[in-house]
N, C-alpha and C positions, 0 to 999 in steps of 0.2 A: 851225540855228535853235533857238529855245527853245520848249518846250511848257510852258505854265503850266496845271496842273490846276485845275479848277473845284471839285472835291470829292474826297473820299477814294473810292478804288475803282480800277478798271482804266482806265488811259489808253491809247488806241490812236492810232496814226498811220498814215495810208494815203496813197499816191500812185497816182492812177488812171492807166490806160493812155492814151497819147496826150497826156499833159500836157506833154510836151517832144518835140522832133524832132532828129534828127541832121542833118548837112550834106546828106544825100541826101533829107531830108524825111521820114524814117521816124519815126513816133511811138513813144514808149517803151511797153514792156510795163508792166502794173500791178505795183507793188511788193508784196512779201510784207508783210502787216500787221505793224507793230511794236506791241507791247503791253507795258505795265508797270503793276504795282499801285502805287498811290499811297496812303500812310498818313500822315496828319498828326494822328491822334487820340491824345492822351496817355492812358496807362492810369490808371485810378482804383484806389484802395485803400480797403478798408473794414475797420475794427477792431471786434472783438466778443469776447464771453466767455460761457461757460456760467454763470458766477457772476452773481448778481443783487445789486443794491445795496439796502441795505448788505450787505456780506458779512463773514464771519469767516474765510473761506478764505485761507490763505497757504501757498505763493504762489498768485496769481490766474492762472488759465490764460487766455491771450489769443491770438486768431488775427488774421492780416492776410491778407485775401483781395483779390487783384488782378483787374481785369476781363479781363486777358489775360496770357499768359505773359510773364514779365520775367526779367531777369538783374541781378545786381549788388546785390540786396537782402541786407543783413547786419544782425546784431544791433546794430552800432554806429549804424545808421540810425534806431534807435528811441530816442525821447526820453521818459523817464519822470519825472513829478513825484511826489515823496513815495514813491520806491521805486527799484528796480533791475530791469533785464531780464536774463534768463538762460535757459538750456536751449533755445536757438534751434534749430529744426528746420525744414528745407524739406520739407514734405510733398509738394509738387509745384511746378511752375513758376508756379502761380497762388496757392498756399496755403502760408502759413508760420505756424508755431506757436511760442510762447515763453511763459515764465512771468514774472510781475511780482511781486516780493517787496516788500510795503509796508514803509516805514521807520517809520511811526507811524500811529496812528489818524487818520482824516480822509479827505479826498478824494485818490484816486490818479488821475493823468492819464497818458495814453499818446498820443504824437504821432508821425506819420511825415511828414517834410517832403517838399516837391515835389522831383522830379529825383533821388531816391536810387536809383531802379531804372529800367531802360529796356526797351522792347519791342524786337521784332526790327527795327523801322524806326528804332530809336534815339530814339524819343520818351520823354522822361522822364515819370515819374508825376506826377499832381497830388497836392497835399498831402491827407492823410486828414483827415476830420472828427475832431476830438479825441474820444477815448474817456475817459470818467471814471466812477469807481465809488467809492462810500463804503466805507471799511474800518473795521471795529470789531475791537479786540483781543479775541480769544476769552477767556472766563473759564475758570477751572479746571474740571475734571470730577472729581467726587467721588461715591463710593457709600457707603452705610451698611451696616455688618455687622449681622447678627441679634444680639439680646441673648443673652448667655450668663451662667451662674452667677447667676441671679436669686435673691435671698434676700428677707427681709422689709425689709431696709434697704440693700441694695447690688445692683449689677449691673455686668457688664463690657460696655462699649460701645466702638465705634470705627468705623473706615471705611478707605477707600483713596483717596488722591489719584491717580486714574488718569492725569491730565494736568494740568500746571500752566497750560495755555493759552498766552496770549501774554505772561505776566509771572510772575515767581517767586511761589510761595505763601509768604506771610510768616507766616501763622497757619492752623492747622487744628485741628479738634476736634469736639465734639458740642454741639448745641443741644438742650436738654432742658426739658420742661415737662409740666404736667398737662392742657394743652389741645392740640388738634391744631395742626399746623404751627408748632412752636416756631421761633424765629429767634435768631440770635446777638445780636440787639439786646435780646431779652427774657431770655435766660439761656443762657450758654455755658460750656463747660468746655474750655479750650485744651489741645491735645495735640501741641505742636511745630509744625514748619513743613516745607515742601518736599513732594516727591512721595513715594508709597509708602503702605504700610499703617501704621495706628496703632490703639491700643486702651488702655483704662485701666479699672481698677476704680473705680466711683463709689459713694460711701457716703453715709450720712446721709439716705437716702430715707425716705419715710413708708410704714409697713406698709399692706398691703391697698389700694394705690392704683394706678390706671392712669396710666402715663406714656407720653409721645410723644417720640421722639428723631429727629434728623436730623444726619448728619455735615455739616460745613461746611468750606470752604476760602476763605481771603481772599487777594487780591492787589490791586495798584493798579487792576486792572480793576473789582473789586467782590467780592462774596461769593457763592459758589456753594453749593448745597445738594444733598445726596444724597437718596435715597428715605427716606420716613418709616417708622419701625418703632414698634411698640407692645408694651408688656409691662406686667404687673401684679405688683407686689411681693407677697411672701407675707404672710399675716396672722400676727401673733404669738400669736393665740389666738382662741377663739370657742366655739361650742357645736355639737353635732351630736346627732341622735336615732337611737337604735338601732331599726332597722326591725323587729326581732324582738318587741319589747315596748313600744316607744314611750318608753323611758326616755331622758332628755336628759342629756348629759354636757358638762362643760367640757373644753377642750383647750388646750394651750399649746405654743408652739414654743420649743425650747431648743436652740440651735445649729442643726444641720441636721435635728434630730429633732422630731417633733410627738407629744407625750405626752398621754394622758388626764390631766386634772387632778383626776379623781375615781377612786376604786376602782371596778372593774367591779361592776355590780349585777344582771347577768343571772341570773335565778333560775327555771330551768325546773322545779325541784322543790326541796323543802326537807326536811331530816332533823333529828331530834332528836339530841342528842350521845350517841347509842349506836350501835353498829355491830357487825358480826361480828368475831370475834377476829382479831388480827393474823395476816396470812398467808392469811386467808380472803377479805379484801376484794378484790373483782374489779370493782366498778362505780364509777360516778361519784357523788361525794357533794358536796352543796351545803349550806352552813350560814349562818346569820345569828347573829352574836354574841348570846348570852343567850337565844335563842329555842329552845324545846324541843318545838315541835309539828311538824306536817306540812302546815299550811295556808299555801300560798304567799302568799295575800292578807294573811293575818294577819302573816306574817313581813315583808312589804313595808311594813306599817303601823308597824313599830317604829322608834324613834329611831336605834337602832344600824344598821339597814339604811340609813336616810337618810344617816348620817354616814360609815359605813365600808363599805357595800356588802356583798358576799357573800364567804365563805371557801370555797375550792375545794380538793378533794384533787387530786393531780397528774394523775390519769386524767381528771378533769373539766376541768382546765386545758388539757391537750393535746387533748382531744376527738377522739381518733383519729389525730392527726397524729404523724409521727415527730419525733424530737429534731433540733435544729440548733444548730450553733455559729457559723454565718455571721452577718454583719452587712450587711443585716438578715436576720432569721431565715428569712423566707419561710414561716412557719407561723402560720396564722390561729388555730389552737386554738379556744378558746371566745370569742375576741374578735368584735366585730361585723364585718360585711362592710366591707372597706376598711381594716381594722386587723389587727394581728397581735400575737402573743405575743412580746415581745422576747427576744433571746438574751442570754447572759451578756455577750457583747461589746458589745451595745447599752447595757446598764446601765453597763458600764465606760466607754463613750464619754460617757455622761451625766456620770459622775464626773470624767472628764478635762476636760470642758467647764467644769464648775463650778470645778475646781481652777485652770484657766488664767485664769479671770476673777476669782476671789476669793482665790486662794492666792498662789503655788503651794503645794499640799499634797502630802504623801507618799503614794505608792501602795504599800501593803503587799500581801502575798499574800491577806490577808483583806479587802482593800477600801481605800477612800480615807479617810485621817484628816481630820477636821474638815469634810469635805464635807457631812456629814449636816445640820449646822445651817442650811445654806443651802437645803436641800430640804424640811425639815420645815415643817409648818403653823405658823402663829403662835399657835394656841391648841390646847388638848386634850392637851398633854403634861404630864408631871410638873413640879413647880415648878423653875424655872430650866432647863427642857429644851425650852421652845418654840423654834421656829426662826425664821429671818427670812423664809422663803419667797421668797427673792430672785429666783427664776426662775419662780414661779407653779406649781411642781410640786405643792404642797399635800399633802406627805407626811403622812398622818394615821396615828395609832397604832391600827390595826385589830386588832392582836393575832393570835392563831392558835387553831386547834382541834386539839388533839393526839389521836392515835388512842387514847389512854388514857381517852377518854370525858369530856373536860372542855374548856371554853373557858379561854383564858389570855391574859395580857399585854395585854388591852384597855387603851388609854390609856397604854401604856408602850413598845410596839414597833410598827413598821410592817414587814410582810414581804410580798414579792412573788415569785411564780414567774417563772422564765425558761423558755425553750424548749430549754435546753441540759442535757445529761446528763453528769455526771461519774461518780464511784462511785455517787452518787445524783443526782437532779435538783438543779441549782443554783438558789439564790434569793438575793435581795438584801434587806437590812434597813436601816432607820433606827433608831438607838439613842438612849436618853436621854443627857443631858449628863454625868450621873454615871457613873463606872465601877464603882460598887458592884453586885455580883451580875450583872454582864454575862456572857453565855456566852462561854467561851473567853478571858476576860480582855480583850476588846476595849476600847480606850479609848472614852470617851464621845464622842458626836457623830460616830462613824465611820459612813460609808456602807459597810456590811459585806456581804461575799459569803460564802456557805458552802453546803455540800450539805445538803439537807433530805429527810427520809424522804417518799416519795411518798404515804404513808398520812396524813401531816399535811394540814391544810387551812389555807391562807393566802390573802392577797389577790392581785389581779391588776391590773396597769396595762398597757394596750395602747398600741401605737405605730402611728401612721398609716402606711399603705403608701406 
């Protein structure tokens, strides 16, 4: 006979005692119960992902979870729209994991058809509800390097394309501007393409200006930006006030150096042009051209003080510091705080810079030929000896005070101490254009170097630390 189940579950069949008799009239004994589990429920399958829509994740992780244990489910049973399935793993008889790699931006769909997997009773699964997720191609990932080698008109900027994202980087570079959050649309400096690090020296910037910069990377997906960095270009010049006496000076940037554009005028005391005999001098001496008294206020009121500052003997110039030949010297000397007495090498660097931009000129053992005309002031020198002052150094002819008790060379020579010792302390000088009566036969307009007796008194130019 057939037994037709009415529902899923255990189906039992019983035959009671006495339901049938043999020929002798004996009734049957009760039958041992027959039971069987009946399953006609098809397993269901649910598709899901830890990724949320829209996503830039690729591949997209997907799970297929069955309502009961099944067999026969394989990667080929998965149908993907706008992508492919791979990395199929059976985590258990009910849970399966696989990756879906999108083919393009847009909607990605995943389907599992009915009947591709069976439970223990042979029931095929029902079709899964379609899983769909929006996919966006990821943009590039780029970072911005910190600015380096900042000058008054240039800087080195760059960045790194850490990842190209979902499409090749066709252009990378720096967006730069004087307002925050610059974009490639408002100002960009291309620096190649593809992944990796990049950098470039950027010139023609405005001195003493705050700039904002971000690295960018472009692809068909769009333009990605790195972090914003900020820097300020150096000033090419300005003024500062000596905290010791309130005197204000001009300064100018020449190359990588920042020079005072005036002679030092710090005057803690003043002496007339008389002093102990040579060899007896042990102290610091300060003079103002043409002034013969000891009144500091009166000396400061003179025209020569205003134009040429103070003349210092070498002991006053060094102000207790030891000599130095390094660049920079590292010796403040009598210079204001934040400034130092330049070494012989620092003056030489100044000459080299001028020669590179106005020459080239010849470097002799006694200095730089023709460089002087570009460092001299435009007035105050002998006829035909005024300079162009092309770099703002404003080299004035302050002359000297010799230890033989007289002032000399005012309006003819400019002389400045260094922090460097040779056989005697080194100094540098600016000379007239004419070579008549020049010491040592130096050609005119030479930016000259030579040793100077420490008992002489000459000018000082300081360099910013």
